C-alpha positions as CSV (number, residue, x, y, z in Angstrom):
1,X,-4.0,31.1,8.1
2,X,-5.0,30.5,4.5
3,X,-7.1,27.8,3.1
4,X,-5.5,24.8,1.4
5,X,-6.9,24.7,-2.2
6,X,-7.7,21.4,-4.0
7,X,-8.6,21.4,-7.7
8,X,-10.6,18.9,-9.7
9,X,-9.4,19.3,-13.3
10,X,-10.0,17.6,-16.6
11,X,-7.3,15.4,-18.0
12,X,-7.1,13.5,-21.3
13,X,-7.5,10.2,-19.4
14,X,-10.2,11.3,-16.9
15,X,-10.3,13.8,-14.0
16,X,-7.5,14.7,-11.6
17,X,-7.4,15.9,-8.0
18,X,-4.5,18.2,-7.5
19,X,-3.5,20.4,-4.6
20,X,-2.6,24.0,-5.5
21,X,1.1,24.3,-6.1
22,X,1.7,20.6,-6.5
23,X,3.6,19.4,-9.6
24,X,1.6,16.1,-9.8
25,X,-2.0,15.1,-9.3
26,X,-2.9,13.4,-6.0
27,X,-5.1,11.0,-7.9
28,X,-6.8,10.5,-11.3
29,X,-10.3,9.2,-11.7
30,X,-12.4,8.0,-14.7
31,X,-15.4,10.1,-13.8
32,X,-15.8,13.6,-12.5
33,X,-18.1,12.5,-9.6
34,X,-15.3,10.2,-8.3
35,X,-12.8,13.0,-8.5
36,X,-15.1,15.4,-6.7
37,X,-15.6,12.9,-3.9
38,X,-11.8,12.4,-3.5
39,X,-11.2,16.1,-3.7
40,X,-13.8,16.8,-1.1
41,X,-12.2,14.4,1.3
42,X,-8.8,16.0,0.6
43,X,-10.1,19.5,1.2
44,X,-11.8,18.6,4.4
45,X,-8.8,16.7,5.9
46,X,-6.4,19.6,5.4
47,X,-7.8,21.9,8.0
48,X,-9.4,25.0,6.5
49,X,-9.7,23.8,2.9
50,X,-11.3,24.9,-0.4
51,X,-12.4,22.6,-3.2
52,X,-12.4,24.2,-6.7
53,X,-14.2,22.1,-9.4
54,X,-13.3,22.9,-13.0
55,X,-15.4,22.2,-16.0
56,X,-14.3,20.4,-19.2
57,X,-13.2,23.8,-20.6
58,X,-10.9,24.3,-17.5
59,X,-12.9,27.2,-16.0
60,X,-14.0,27.0,-12.4
61,X,-17.6,25.9,-12.2
62,X,-18.1,25.5,-8.4
63,X,-16.2,26.0,-5.2
64,X,-16.8,24.8,-1.7
65,X,-15.1,25.8,1.5
66,X,-14.6,23.6,4.6
67,X,-13.5,24.5,8.1
68,X,-13.8,27.6,10.1
69,X,-13.6,30.9,8.2
70,X,-10.4,32.8,9.0
71,X,-12.0,36.1,7.9
72,X,-12.4,38.5,9.5
73,X,-9.0,38.3,11.1
74,X,-8.6,38.9,14.8
75,X,-7.4,42.3,15.9
């Protein structure tokens, strides 16, 4: 089972929360703190999840993991 990844990314009108592979953002916020809070809730609610927080330059600054770690795999 892999982790569901949620990204907090900069946008021209604020900060967006977007699930990896999604065409559209789940939500857009005026501040990074609000977006991180929404992203954290989304990552925690999706079972094993991972929150990746990007900086203004688009590079990943921080990542947090939630749920039980599937590594090492059984067997």
